[in-house]
TITOR-798556 format. One record per residue: x, z, y of N, C-alpha, C in turn; residue number from 1. Coordinates in steps of 0.2 Angstrom, whole numbers, padded with zeros to 4 digits, m for minus. Atoms other than C-alpha are relative to their C-alpha. Example, Ala and Ser with C-alpha at 12.3 -4.5 7.8 and 13.67 -1.06 7.14 Angstrom:
 n_east  n_up n_north ca_east ca_up ca_north c_east  c_up c_north pos
   0004  0000   m0006    0062  0039    m0022   0004  0000    0006   1
  m0004 m0001   m0006    0068  0036    m0005  m0004  0003    0005   2
***
This chain:
 n_east  n_up n_north ca_east ca_up ca_north c_east  c_up c_north pos
   0001 m0001   m0007   m0484  0321    m0118   0003 m0005    0005   1
  m0002  0005   m0005   m0482  0310    m0103   0007  0002    0002   2
  m0006 m0001   m0002   m0465  0308    m0098   0000  0000    0007   3
   0000 m0001   m0008   m0459  0313    m0079  m0001 m0006    0003   4
  m0001  0007   m0002   m0455  0295    m0076  m0007 m0003    0001   5
   0007  0003   m0001   m0472  0289    m0080  m0005  0004    0004   6
   0005 m0003   m0005   m0481  0302    m0071   0001 m0001    0006   7
  m0003  0002   m0007   m0471  0298    m0056  m0002 m0007    0003   8
   0002  0007   m0001   m0475  0280    m0058  m0009  0000    0001   9
   0007  0000    0000   m0494  0284    m0060  m0001  0003    0008  10
   0000 m0003   m0008   m0492  0295    m0043   0001 m0006    0005  11
  m0002  0004   m0005   m0486  0281    m0034  m0005 m0006   m0001  12
   0006  0004    0000   m0500  0269    m0040  m0005  0002    0002  13
   0005 m0003   m0003   m0512  0282    m0035  m0001  0001    0006  14
  m0001 m0001   m0009   m0506  0284    m0017  m0001 m0006    0002  15
   0001  0006   m0003   m0505  0266    m0015  m0009 m0002    0000  16
   0006  0002    0000   m0523  0263    m0021  m0005  0004    0003  17
   0005 m0005   m0003   m0531  0277    m0013   0000 m0002    0008  18
  m0001  0001   m0008   m0525  0273     0005   0002 m0007    0003  19
  m0003  0006   m0003   m0521  0255     0006  m0005 m0006   m0001  20
   0003  0005    0001   m0526  0238     0008   0004 m0006    0000  21
  m0006  0003    0001   m0517  0222     0003   0002 m0004    0007  22
  m0001  0003   m0006   m0508  0211     0016  m0004 m0005    0002  23
   0004  0006   m0002   m0517  0198     0025   0004 m0006    0002  24
  m0003  0007   m0003   m0512  0182     0036   0007  0001    0000  25
  m0008  0000   m0002   m0495  0189     0042   0005 m0001   m0007  26
  m0004  0001    0005   m0482  0182     0031   0008 m0001    0001  27
  m0007  0000   m0001   m0463  0183     0030   0003  0000   m0006  28
  m0004  0001    0006   m0450  0178     0017   0002  0007   m0003  29
  m0003 m0007    0003   m0443  0197     0016  m0004  0005    0000  30
   0006 m0005    0001   m0460  0206     0017  m0003 m0002   m0006  31
   0002  0001    0005   m0465  0207     0000  m0009 m0002    0001  32
   0007  0002   m0001   m0483  0198    m0002  m0005  0004   m0003  33
   0004 m0004    0004   m0490  0210    m0014  m0002  0008    0003  34
   0000 m0007   m0003   m0488  0226    m0002  m0007  0002    0000  35
   0006 m0003    0000   m0503  0238    m0003   0000  0003    0008  36
   0000 m0003   m0007   m0504  0242     0016  m0006  0005    0002  37
   0005 m0005   m0001   m0513  0257     0023  m0006 m0002    0004  38
   0007  0002   m0003   m0531  0256     0030   0001 m0002    0006  39
   0000  0001   m0008   m0526  0257     0048   0005 m0005    0002  40
  m0006  0005   m0001   m0512  0244     0047  m0003 m0007    0003  41
   0002  0006   m0002   m0513  0229     0058   0006 m0004    0001  42
  m0006  0005    0001   m0502  0214     0056   0004  0000    0008  43
  m0004  0001   m0006   m0488  0212     0070  m0003 m0006    0004  44
   0002  0006   m0004   m0495  0202     0085   0006 m0005    0001  45
  m0004  0004   m0003   m0487  0187     0092   0004  0002    0005  46
  m0004 m0004   m0005   m0482  0197     0106   0006  0004   m0002  47
  m0004 m0004    0002   m0474  0210     0096   0005 m0003   m0004  48
  m0005  0003    0005   m0465  0198     0084   0005 m0004    0005  49
  m0005  0002   m0004   m0457  0190     0100   0004  0006    0003  50
  m0005 m0005   m0002   m0451  0206     0107   0005  0004   m0005  51
  m0005 m0003    0006   m0444  0212     0090   0006 m0005   m0001  52
  m0007  0004    0000   m0431  0197     0092   0004  0002    0006  53
  m0004 m0002   m0005   m0425  0206     0107   0005  0006   m0002  54
  m0005 m0005    0003   m0408  0216     0103  m0002  0006    0004  55
  m0001 m0006   m0004   m0407  0229     0117  m0007  0000    0003  56
   0008 m0002   m0003   m0425  0236     0121   0000  0007    0004  57
   0001 m0007   m0004   m0419  0251     0132  m0003 m0001    0006  58
   0003  0001   m0006   m0426  0242     0147  m0007 m0004    0000  59
   0006  0004    0001   m0441  0234     0139  m0006  0004   m0002  60
   0006 m0004    0003   m0458  0243     0137  m0003 m0005   m0005  61
   0003  0004    0006   m0464  0237     0120  m0006  0000   m0002  62
   0007 m0001    0003   m0479  0246     0116  m0005  0000    0006  63
   0006 m0001   m0004   m0496  0246     0124  m0004  0006   m0002  64
   0004 m0006    0002   m0508  0260     0125  m0005 m0001   m0004  65
   0004  0000    0005   m0522  0264     0113  m0006 m0007    0002  66
   0005  0005   m0002   m0534  0252     0124   0002 m0005    0005  67
  m0003  0006   m0003   m0522  0240     0129   0004  0001    0007  68
  m0002 m0001   m0006   m0515  0249     0144   0008 m0001    0000  69
  m0007  0002    0000   m0497  0243     0150   0003  0007    0002  70
  m0005 m0005   m0001   m0483  0255     0149   0004  0001    0006  71
  m0004  0000   m0006   m0474  0262     0163   0005  0006   m0003  72
  m0005 m0005    0003   m0457  0271     0159   0000  0007    0004  73
   0000 m0007   m0002   m0456  0289     0161   0004  0001    0005  74
  m0005 m0001   m0005   m0441  0288     0172  m0002 m0001    0007  75
   0003  0002   m0007   m0452  0281     0186  m0004  0006    0003  76
   0004 m0005   m0002   m0462  0296     0187   0004  0005    0004  77
  m0005 m0005   m0004   m0454  0306     0202  m0005  0005    0004  78
   0004 m0004   m0005   m0461  0320     0213   0004  0001    0007  79
  m0003  0000   m0005   m0457  0320     0230   0001  0008    0004  80
  m0001 m0008   m0002   m0452  0336     0241  m0007  0002    0003  81
   0006 m0001   m0003   m0469  0334     0250  m0006  0002   m0005  82
   0005 m0001    0006   m0479  0333     0234   0003  0006   m0004  83
  m0002 m0006    0003   m0468  0348     0227  m0003  0005    0003  84
   0003 m0005   m0004   m0474  0359     0242  m0006  0000   m0002  85
   0008 m0001    0003   m0492  0355     0237  m0001  0003   m0006  86
   0001 m0003    0007   m0490  0359     0220   0001  0007    0000  87
  m0003 m0007    0000   m0481  0375     0223  m0006  0004    0005  88
   0005 m0004   m0004   m0495  0380     0236  m0007  0001   m0004  89
   0006  0000    0004   m0509  0376     0223  m0002  0006   m0004  90
   0001 m0005    0005   m0507  0391     0212  m0004 m0002   m0007  91
   0003  0004    0005   m0512  0379     0197   0004  0005   m0007  92
  m0002 m0002    0008   m0511  0385     0178  m0001 m0005   m0005  93
   0000  0005    0005   m0509  0376     0163   0000  0004   m0007  94
   0000 m0002    0007   m0513  0378     0144   0003 m0005   m0004  95
  m0004  0005    0004   m0502  0369     0131  m0002  0001   m0007  96
   0003 m0001    0007   m0511  0366     0114   0005 m0005   m0005  97
  m0003  0004    0005   m0498  0360     0101  m0003 m0002   m0006  98
   0002  0000    0006   m0502  0352     0086   0004  0003   m0006  99
  m0006 m0003    0004   m0487  0360     0077   0005  0002    0004 100
  m0006 m0001   m0002   m0472  0369     0079   0005  0001   m0004 101
  m0004 m0001    0005   m0457  0373     0070   0005 m0005   m0002 102
  m0005  0005    0000   m0447  0356     0072   0003  0000    0007 103
  m0004  0000   m0006   m0435  0352     0085  m0004 m0005    0005 104
   0003  0003   m0003   m0447  0339     0092  m0005  0003    0004 105
   0004 m0005   m0004   m0460  0352     0096   0003  0005    0006 106
  m0004 m0005   m0004   m0447  0364     0103   0003 m0003    0006 107
  m0003  0005   m0006   m0439  0351     0114  m0007 m0001    0005 108
   0005  0003   m0005   m0456  0345     0121  m0002  0007    0003 109
   0001 m0006   m0003   m0460  0363     0124   0004  0003    0007 110
  m0006 m0002   m0005   m0444  0367     0134  m0001 m0005    0006 111
   0001  0005   m0006   m0446  0351     0145  m0006  0001    0005 112
   0006 m0002   m0003   m0464  0356     0148   0001  0006    0005 113
   0001 m0008   m0002   m0461  0375     0152   0005  0000    0006 114
  m0006  0000   m0006   m0444  0371     0163  m0004 m0003    0006 115
   0002  0005   m0006   m0454  0357     0174  m0006  0005    0003 116
   0006 m0004   m0003   m0470  0369     0176   0004  0006    0004 117
  m0003 m0005   m0005   m0458  0384     0182   0003 m0002    0005 118
  m0003  0002   m0006   m0449  0373     0193  m0005 m0001    0006 119
   0004  0001   m0006   m0464  0369     0203  m0005  0006    0000 120
   0004 m0006   m0001   m0472  0386     0202  m0007  0001   m0004 121
   0006  0001    0004   m0485  0382     0189  m0001  0005   m0006 122
   0000 m0006    0006   m0490  0397     0177  m0003 m0003   m0007 123
   0002  0002    0006   m0492  0393     0159  m0004  0007   m0003 124
   0004 m0006    0001   m0507  0405     0154  m0002 m0001   m0007 125
   0001  0000    0008   m0509  0398     0135   0005 m0005   m0003 126
  m0003  0004    0005   m0498  0391     0121  m0002  0001   m0006 127
   0003 m0001    0006   m0505  0387     0105   0003 m0005   m0005 128
  m0002  0004    0006   m0500  0380     0087  m0005  0000   m0004 129
   0006  0002    0006   m0513  0371     0076   0002  0000   m0008 130
  m0002  0001    0007   m0501  0371     0061  m0003 m0006   m0004 131
   0002  0007    0002   m0507  0353     0058  m0007  0001   m0003 132
   0006 m0002    0003   m0525  0360     0055  m0006 m0002    0006 133
   0005  0001   m0005   m0540  0352     0065  m0003  0005    0002 134
   0003 m0005    0000   m0550  0365     0063   0002  0006    0005 135
  m0003 m0004   m0004   m0538  0377     0071   0001 m0003    0007 136
   0000  0003   m0007   m0535  0365     0085  m0005  0001    0004 137
   0007  0000   m0004   m0552  0365     0090  m0002  0007    0002 138
   0001 m0007   m0001   m0553  0384     0089   0006  0002    0006 139
  m0005 m0001   m0005   m0536  0385     0100  m0003 m0004    0007 140
   0004  0003   m0006   m0545  0373     0113  m0005  0004    0003 141
   0004 m0003   m0002   m0559  0383     0114   0002  0007    0003 142
  m0002 m0006   m0002   m0549  0399     0117   0003 m0002    0007 143
  m0003  0002   m0007   m0539  0390     0131  m0005 m0002    0005 144
   0005  0003   m0004   m0555  0383     0138  m0004  0007    0004 145
   0003 m0005   m0004   m0561  0400     0142   0004  0003    0006 146
  m0004 m0002   m0006   m0546  0403     0153  m0001 m0004    0006 147
   0001  0005   m0005   m0551  0388     0163   0007 m0002    0004 148
  m0007  0003   m0003   m0533  0381     0166  m0001 m0005    0006 149
   0001  0007   m0005   m0531  0368     0180   0002 m0006   m0004 150
  m0003  0005    0004   m0521  0358     0167   0000  0001   m0007 151
  m0002 m0001    0006   m0521  0356     0149   0004 m0007   m0003 152
  m0005  0007    0004   m0507  0346     0139   0001  0001   m0007 153
   0001 m0001    0008   m0510  0343     0121   0002 m0006   m0004 154
   0000  0006    0005   m0507  0332     0106  m0005  0001   m0004 155
   0007  0000    0005   m0524  0329     0097   0002 m0002   m0007 156
  m0002  0001    0006   m0521  0330     0079  m0005 m0006   m0004 157
   0005  0003    0003   m0536  0320     0075  m0005 m0003    0007 158
   0004  0002   m0006   m0544  0308     0088  m0007  0001    0000 159
   0007  0001    0000   m0561  0309     0081  m0003  0008    0000 160
   0003 m0007    0001   m0564  0328     0076   0002  0004    0005 161
  m0001 m0005   m0006   m0556  0336     0091  m0002 m0002    0006 162
   0003  0003   m0006   m0564  0324     0104  m0005  0005    0003 163
   0005 m0005   m0003   m0579  0337     0107   0004  0005    0003 164
  m0004 m0006   m0003   m0566  0351     0111   0002 m0003    0007 165
  m0005  0002   m0006   m0556  0340     0123  m0006 m0001    0006 166
   0006  0001   m0005   m0573  0334     0132  m0003  0005    0004 167
   0002 m0005   m0004   m0579  0351     0135   0005  0003    0005 168
  m0005 m0002   m0004   m0562  0356     0142  m0001 m0004    0008 169
  m0001  0005   m0006   m0562  0341     0154  m0007  0001    0005 170
   0006 m0001   m0003   m0581  0344     0158   0000  0005    0004 171
  m0001 m0006   m0003   m0576  0362     0164   0004 m0001    0005 172
  m0004  0001   m0006   m0564  0355     0176   0007 m0001   m0001 173
  m0007  0000    0002   m0547  0356     0168   0001 m0007    0000 174
  m0004  0007    0001   m0535  0340     0170   0002  0000   m0007 175
  m0003  0001    0008   m0531  0334     0152   0006 m0006    0001 176
  m0006  0005    0002   m0513  0326     0148   0000 m0001   m0006 177
   0000  0001    0007   m0512  0318     0131   0007 m0001   m0001 178
  m0007  0001    0002   m0496  0319     0122  m0002 m0005   m0007 179
   0001  0006    0006   m0495  0302     0110  m0007 m0003   m0001 180
   0006  0004    0002   m0513  0298     0108  m0006  0004    0004 181
   0007 m0003   m0002   m0531  0301     0116  m0004  0001   m0005 182
   0005 m0001    0004   m0546  0306     0108  m0006 m0006    0001 183
   0005  0005   m0001   m0562  0295     0105  m0006  0002    0006 184
   0005 m0002   m0005   m0574  0294     0119   0003  0002    0006 185
  m0003 m0003   m0006   m0563  0299     0133   0005 m0006    0004 186
  m0003  0006   m0003   m0556  0285     0146   0005  0003    0006 187
  m0005 m0003   m0005   m0540  0287     0157  m0002 m0002    0008 188
   0002  0001   m0007   m0542  0290     0175  m0007  0002    0001 189
   0006 m0003   m0001   m0559  0296     0172  m0001  0007   m0004 190
   0001 m0005    0004   m0559  0309     0158   0006  0003   m0002 191
  m0007 m0002    0000   m0541  0311     0157   0006 m0003    0003 192
  m0005  0003   m0004   m0524  0309     0166   0003 m0007   m0002 193
  m0006  0004    0003   m0513  0300     0156   0002  0002   m0008 194
  m0004 m0001    0006   m0505  0297     0138   0007  0000    0002 195
  m0007  0000   m0002   m0487  0301     0139   0004  0000   m0009 196
  m0003  0002    0007   m0477  0294     0122   0006 m0002    0001 197
  m0006  0004    0001   m0461  0288     0116  m0003 m0007   m0001 198
   0002  0007    0001   m0461  0269     0115   0000 m0002   m0008 199
   0000 m0001    0007   m0466  0269     0097   0001 m0007   m0004 200
  m0002  0007    0003   m0465  0250     0093   0007  0000    0000 201
  m0006  0001   m0001   m0449  0250     0099   0005  0005   m0004 202
  m0003 m0006    0004   m0444  0267     0090   0000 m0004   m0008 203
   0000  0003    0007   m0450  0258     0073   0005 m0007    0000 204
  m0005  0005    0001   m0439  0243     0077   0007  0002   m0001 205
  m0006 m0003    0001   m0424  0254     0079   0002  0002   m0006 206
   0001 m0002    0007   m0428  0261     0063   0003 m0005   m0005 207
  m0003  0006    0005   m0426  0244     0054   0007 m0002    0002 208
  m0007  0002   m0002   m0410  0240     0064   0004  0005   m0004 209
  m0005 m0005    0004   m0402  0257     0057   0000 m0001   m0007 210
  m0001  0001    0007   m0407  0254     0040   0002 m0005   m0002 211
  m0003  0005    0001   m0402  0237     0040   0007 m0001    0000 212
  m0007  0000   m0001   m0385  0240     0046   0003  0005   m0005 213
  m0003 m0006    0005   m0383  0255     0034   0001 m0003   m0007 214
  m0001  0003    0007   m0385  0244     0018   0004 m0007    0001 215
  m0004  0006    0000   m0374  0229     0025  m0004 m0005    0001 216
   0004  0007   m0002   m0388  0217     0031  m0003 m0003   m0006 217
   0003  0004    0006   m0394  0214     0013  m0003  0005   m0005 218
   0002 m0005    0005   m0404  0223     0000  m0007  0001   m0001 219
   0007 m0002    0000   m0421  0230    m0006  m0001  0006    0003 220
   0003 m0006   m0003   m0430  0243     0004  m0007  0002   m0001 221
   0007 m0002    0001   m0445  0254     0004  m0001  0004    0006 222
   0002 m0003   m0005   m0455  0262     0017  m0005  0006   m0001 223
   0005 m0005    0000   m0464  0279     0018  m0004  0002    0006 224
   0003  0000   m0007   m0477  0279     0031  m0004  0007    0000 225
   0004 m0006    0000   m0488  0293     0037  m0008 m0002   m0001 226
   0006  0003    0002   m0505  0289     0029  m0006  0001    0004 227
   0004 m0001   m0005   m0516  0296     0042   0000 m0004    0005 228
   0000  0004   m0006   m0523  0286     0056   0002  0003    0006 229
  m0003 m0005   m0005   m0512  0293     0069   0005 m0006    0005 230
  m0003  0006   m0003   m0508  0280     0083   0007 m0002    0001 231
  m0007  0001   m0002   m0490  0283     0087   0004 m0001   m0007 232
  m0004  0003    0007   m0484  0283     0068  m0002 m0006   m0002 233
   0001  0007    0002   m0494  0268     0065   0004 m0005    0003 234
  m0002  0006   m0004   m0486  0258     0079   0009  0000   m0003 235
  m0006  0002    0004   m0469  0264     0071   0001 m0003   m0005 236
   0001  0004    0006   m0473  0257     0055  m0001 m0007    0001 237
   0000  0007   m0002   m0478  0241     0062   0006 m0002    0003 238
  m0006  0003   m0003   m0463  0239     0073   0006  0000   m0005 239
  m0005  0001    0004   m0452  0243     0058  m0001 m0008   m0005 240
   0001  0006    0004   m0461  0229     0048   0002 m0006    0005 241
  m0002  0006   m0004   m0459  0216     0063   0007 m0001    0001 242
  m0007  0001   m0001   m0442  0220     0066   0004 m0004   m0006 243
  m0004  0003    0007   m0436  0217     0048  m0002 m0007    0000 244
   0003  0008    0001   m0447  0200     0048   0004 m0004    0005 245
  m0003  0004   m0005   m0439  0195     0064   0007 m0001   m0001 246
  m0008  0001    0000   m0420  0199     0062   0004  0001   m0006 247
  m0004 m0002    0006   m0416  0204     0045  m0003 m0004   m0006 248
   0003  0005    0008   m0421  0189     0031   0003  0002   m0006 249
  m0004 m0002    0007   m0409  0197     0018  m0002  0007   m0001 250
   0003 m0007    0002   m0417  0214     0019  m0008 m0001   m0002 251
   0007  0002    0003   m0433  0214     0009  m0004  0006   m0001 252
   0005 m0007    0002   m0447  0227     0009  m0004 m0001   m0006 253
   0004  0001    0006   m0453  0228    m0008  m0004  0005   m0002 254
   0005 m0006    0001   m0462  0245    m0008  m0002  0004    0006 255
   0003 m0005   m0005   m0473  0256     0003  m0004  0005   m0003 256
   0005 m0005    0003   m0482  0272     0000   0000  0005    0006 257
   0002 m0005   m0005   m0491  0285     0011   0000  0007   m0001 258
   0002 m0008    0001   m0490  0304     0013  m0004  0002    0005 259
   0004 m0003   m0004   m0502  0314     0022   0002  0007    0002 260
  m0003 m0006   m0002   m0491  0329     0024   0008  0000    0000 261
  m0007  0001    0000   m0473  0330     0029   0003  0004   m0006 262
  m0003 m0003    0006   m0469  0342     0015  m0001 m0003   m0007 263
   0001  0002    0005   m0474  0330     0002   0005 m0007    0000 264
  m0006  0005    0000   m0458  0318     0006   0003  0000   m0007 265
  m0003  0001    0005   m0449  0323    m0010  m0005 m0004   m0006 266
   0006  0001    0005   m0465  0321    m0021  m0001 m0009    0000 267
   0002  0008    0001   m0469  0302    m0014   0007 m0003    0000 268
  m0006  0005   m0001   m0451  0296    m0012   0002  0000   m0009 269
  m0001  0000    0008   m0448  0302    m0032  m0004 m0006   m0002 270
   0004  0004    0002   m0463  0292    m0035   0001 m0008    0000 271
  m0002  0005   m0003   m0457  0277    m0026   0007 m0003   m0005 272
  m0007  0002    0005   m0439  0277    m0035  m0001  0000   m0006 273
   0002  0001    0007   m0447  0278    m0051  m0002 m0006   m0002 274
   0002  0007    0001   m0455  0262    m0049   0005 m0006    0002 275
  m0006  0005   m0002   m0440  0254    m0040   0006  0004    0000 276
  m0007 m0004    0001   m0424  0263    m0046   0006 m0004    0004 277
  m0006  0004   m0003   m0413  0250    m0038  m0001 m0001    0007 278
   0001  0000   m0007   m0419  0252    m0020   0008  0001    0004 279
  m0006 m0001   m0003   m0404  0251    m0008  m0001  0005    0006 280
   0002 m0003   m0006   m0413  0260     0007  m0008  0002    0001 281
   0007 m0002    0000   m0429  0269     0012   0000  0002    0008 282
   0001 m0002   m0006   m0437  0271     0029  m0006  0006   m0002 283
   0003 m0005    0002   m0443  0289     0027  m0004  0005    0005 284
   0004 m0005   m0006   m0455  0295     0041   0006  0003    0004 285
  m0004 m0004   m0004   m0448  0309     0052   0005  0004   m0004 286
  m0005 m0003    0004   m0436  0321     0047  m0001  0004   m0005 287
   0002 m0004    0006   m0444  0333     0036  m0002 m0004   m0006 288
   0001  0005    0006   m0451  0320     0024   0007 m0004   m0002 289
  m0006  0004    0001   m0434  0311     0027   0005  0005   m0006 290
  m0005 m0004    0003   m0424  0326     0020  m0003  0002   m0008 291
   0005 m0001    0007   m0438  0328     0005   0002 m0007   m0003 292
  m0003  0006    0004   m0432  0309     0001   0006  0001   m0001 293
  m0008 m0001    0002   m0414  0314     0001   0000  0005   m0005 294
   0000 m0004    0006   m0418  0327    m0012  m0003 m0004   m0005 295
   0003  0004    0005   m0428  0314    m0022   0006 m0004   m0002 296
  m0007  0006    0002   m0411  0302    m0022   0003  0004   m0004 297
  m0004 m0005    0004   m0402  0317    m0028  m0002  0001   m0007 298
   0003 m0002    0007   m0413  0321    m0042  m0001 m0007   m0004 299
   0000  0007    0004   m0414  0302    m0047   0008 m0001   m0001 300
  m0007  0001    0002   m0395  0303    m0048   0004 m0006    0005 301
  m0002  0005   m0005   m0392  0291    m0033   0006  0003    0005 302
  m0006 m0002   m0003   m0376  0292    m0022  m0001 m0002    0007 303
   0001  0001   m0009   m0376  0293    m0002   0004 m0007    0001 304
  m0002  0005   m0003   m0365  0278    m0002  m0002 m0006   m0003 305
   0004  0007    0003   m0377  0266    m0012  m0007  0001    0002 306
   0008  0000    0000   m0394  0273    m0007   0001  0003    0009 307
   0000 m0001   m0007   m0397  0274     0013  m0007  0002    0002 308
   0007 m0002   m0002   m0411  0283     0022  m0001  0000    0008 309
   0001  0000   m0007   m0417  0280     0040  m0007  0004    0002 310
   0007 m0005   m0002   m0430  0292     0049   0000 m0002    0008 311
   0002 m0001   m0006   m0438  0294     0065   0001  0007    0002 312
  m0002 m0006   m0002   m0433  0308     0076   0005  0005   m0002 313
  m0006 m0004    0001   m0418  0318     0079   0000  0007   m0001 314
  m0001 m0007   m0001   m0416  0336     0074   0006  0003   m0004 315
  m0006 m0003    0002   m0403  0348     0067   0000 m0002   m0007 316
  m0001  0001    0007   m0406  0345     0048   0002 m0007   m0001 317
  m0003  0007    0001   m0404  0326     0049   0006 m0001    0003 318
  m0006  0000   m0003   m0390  0328     0061   0005  0002   m0004 319
  m0004 m0003    0005   m0381  0339     0049   0001 m0005   m0007 320
  m0001  0004    0006   m0384  0328     0034   0004 m0007    0002 321
  m0003  0007   m0003   m0378  0312     0044   0007  0002    0001 322
  m0007 m0002   m0003   m0362  0322     0050   0004  0001   m0007 323
  m0003 m0002    0007   m0358  0327     0031   0000 m0007   m0005 324
   0000  0006    0003   m0360  0308     0026  m0006  0001   m0006 325
   0005 m0002    0004   m0376  0313     0017  m0004 m0008   m0001 326
   0004  0005    0001   m0391  0301     0013  m0002 m0003    0007 327
   0002  0002   m0007   m0396  0300     0032   0005 m0004    0003 328
  m0004  0006   m0002   m0388  0284     0038  m0002 m0001    0008 329
   0002  0003   m0007   m0399  0280     0054  m0006  0004    0002 330
   0006 m0003   m0003   m0412  0288     0066  m0002 m0003    0005 331
   0003  0003   m0006   m0423  0281     0078  m0003  0006    0004 332
   0002 m0006   m0003   m0426  0296     0090  m0004 m0001    0006 333
   0004 m0001   m0005   m0439  0301     0102   0005  0003    0005 334
  m0002 m0005   m0004   m0433  0310     0118  m0004  0005    0002 335
   0005 m0004   m0001   m0443  0324     0117   0000  0005    0007 336
  m0001 m0004   m0006   m0437  0335     0130  m0001 m0004    0008 337
   0003  0006   m0007   m0439  0319     0144  m0007 m0001   m0001 338
   0008  0001    0000   m0456  0317     0137  m0004  0006    0001 339
   0004 m0006   m0003   m0461  0334     0140   0001  0000    0008 340
   0000  0001   m0007   m0454  0332     0158  m0005 m0004    0003 341
   0004  0005   m0003   m0464  0316     0160  m0007  0003   m0001 342
   0007 m0003    0001   m0480  0325     0154  m0002  0005    0005 343
   0002 m0005   m0005   m0478  0339     0166  m0001 m0004    0007 344
  m0001  0003   m0007   m0474  0328     0181  m0007 m0004    0001 345
   0006  0004   m0001   m0490  0317     0178  m0006  0004    0001 346
   0006 m0005   m0001   m0502  0332     0176   0002  0003    0006 347
   0000 m0003   m0006   m0495  0340     0191  m0002 m0005    0006 348
   0003  0005   m0006   m0497  0324     0202  m0006 m0001    0000 349
   0008  0000    0000   m0514  0323     0196  m0004  0006    0002 350
   0003 m0005   m0004   m0517  0340     0202  m0001  0000    0007 351
  m0001  0001   m0007   m0513  0336     0219  m0004 m0006    0002 352
   0003  0006   m0002   m0524  0320     0219   0004 m0007    0000 353
  m0004  0007    0000   m0510  0307     0216  m0003 m0004   m0006 354
   0002  0006    0007   m0514  0291     0205   0005  0001   m0004 355
  m0006  0000    0005   m0504  0292     0190  m0001 m0006   m0006 356
   0002  0005    0004   m0502  0278     0177  m0004  0002   m0007 357
   0003 m0003    0005   m0513  0279     0162   0004  0000   m0007 358
  m0004  0000    0006   m0499  0276     0149   0007  0000    0002 359
  m0006 m0001   m0002   m0482  0282     0151   0004  0000   m0006 360
  m0004 m0001    0006   m0468  0279     0139   0008  0002    0001 361
  m0008 m0002    0000   m0449  0286     0135   0002 m0004   m0005 362
  m0003  0005    0005   m0438  0273     0127   0004  0005   m0006 363
  m0003 m0003    0007   m0431  0279     0109   0007 m0001    0001 364
  m0007  0001    0001   m0414  0281     0105   0003 m0001   m0007 365
  m0003  0001    0007   m0405  0274     0090   0007  0003   m0001 366
  m0005 m0004    0002   m0393  0285     0082   0003 m0001   m0007 367
  m0003  0000    0007   m0380  0283     0068   0007  0005    0000 368
  m0005 m0005    0000   m0364  0293     0064   0004 m0002    0005 369
  m0005  0002   m0005   m0354  0283     0076  m0001  0003    0007 370
   0002 m0003   m0006   m0363  0289     0091  m0004  0007    0000 371
   0003 m0006    0002   m0369  0305     0083   0002  0005    0006 372
  m0002 m0006   m0005   m0359  0317     0096  m0003 m0002    0008 373
   0003  0002   m0006   m0366  0306     0112  m0007  0002   m0001 374
   0008  0000    0001   m0384  0306     0105  m0002  0007   m0001 375
   0002 m0008    0000   m0384  0325     0101   0000  0002    0008 376
  m0001 m0002   m0006   m0378  0328     0119  m0007 m0003    0005 377
   0006  0002   m0003   m0393  0317     0126  m0006  0003   m0002 378
   0007 m0003    0002   m0407  0325     0115   0001  0007    0002 379
   0001 m0008   m0002   m0402  0343     0117   0004  0002    0007 380
  m0003 m0001   m0006   m0392  0342     0134   0006  0006   m0001 381
  m0005 m0003    0001   m0377  0351     0126   0005 m0003   m0006 382
  m0006  0003    0005   m0361  0348     0115  m0003  0001   m0007 383
   0001  0000    0007   m0363  0345     0097   0003  0007   m0003 384
  m0003 m0007    0003   m0360  0362     0087   0007 m0002   m0004 385
  m0007  0000    0002   m0342  0364     0081   0000 m0003   m0007 386
  m0001  0002    0008   m0346  0363     0062  m0003 m0006   m0001 387
   0002  0006    0001   m0355  0348     0064   0007 m0006    0003 388
  m0007  0004   m0002   m0339  0340     0075   0005  0000   m0005 389
  m0004  0000    0006   m0329  0346     0061  m0001 m0005   m0006 390
   0002  0005    0005   m0338  0336     0048   0000 m0007    0002 391
  m0002  0006   m0002   m0337  0321     0058   0006 m0002    0001 392
  m0008  0002   m0001   m0318  0322     0060   0002 m0001   m0008 393
  m0002  0002    0006   m0317  0321     0040   0001 m0006   m0001 394
***
């Protein structure tokens, strides 16, 4: 019978072969030349590599939009008293079509959206959850369309398959604000209002920072990327690679693999660790796959003082692991509440005929155990729970 280790190695090879292409002209001494990159992968541009050299990116917009639109900081989107009065007098309605619920990113987005709409007297008439299913999202959008809301805010799960549903909503007269990415065949200012997103290239760069610092600036690391062609997660991975190449010559990226489901994190990480048992660290996508990778590390017999994981997006499960000195050593977080507020504001301004920028970004936040208390306050707008504070004091 085939051993478990051999099975995991075959799984890893299969994942790479089925989703990836070899590296092209981009070359850096610490990025292994034989990496099998995903089909959507684009090598970091000269502009990205220059920006990757900047230490503090908090006031620098790193990412461009899908069509090359220049990003505008979300904090610059403001509603005047006069504009607020017009919005409140408009009797506007809104439908929110989420791609998924159940994690803190989605929950905080919804809070930011709904609190802002309530502040300006706009009624939420629909709130749907597609559970990562394109077909369900299309059905949700059709249901929302029947209600003819003034505004629809949504994160498209797939820019191709859901395009028809979004075009139908726009053609019926609803304004559309996209979270993170637009769909095929729709143009900003014409077919939709704006895309609002984290600055995802910068977010990926901060992941590289946190992982490099956690392993002492030297060692072999892997990366577990989201295999599907999803604009924002693509940017994070590209930003991660660029930052390693630009700033951390002694941190070598030796293996990469994709997952197409956040619940497959443990499976994919186990396969990577079977092939590369001496890895010092791993970039493990967002919180759910990252915690799966932490379980894989435990199964492999690794200790949290020798193997470090960095991930994107701050939520309770990775914060707790970090506080307890677990495998999660660094987080590059979106600011989902602030993003929700920005999404609501650009949509409301568009409803009263104001011109809005086509691409709005919210800077990421780099988190480690040293700034966990302050970061928790920034993300959730409340103090860190007592049990986590107690773990940090140990």
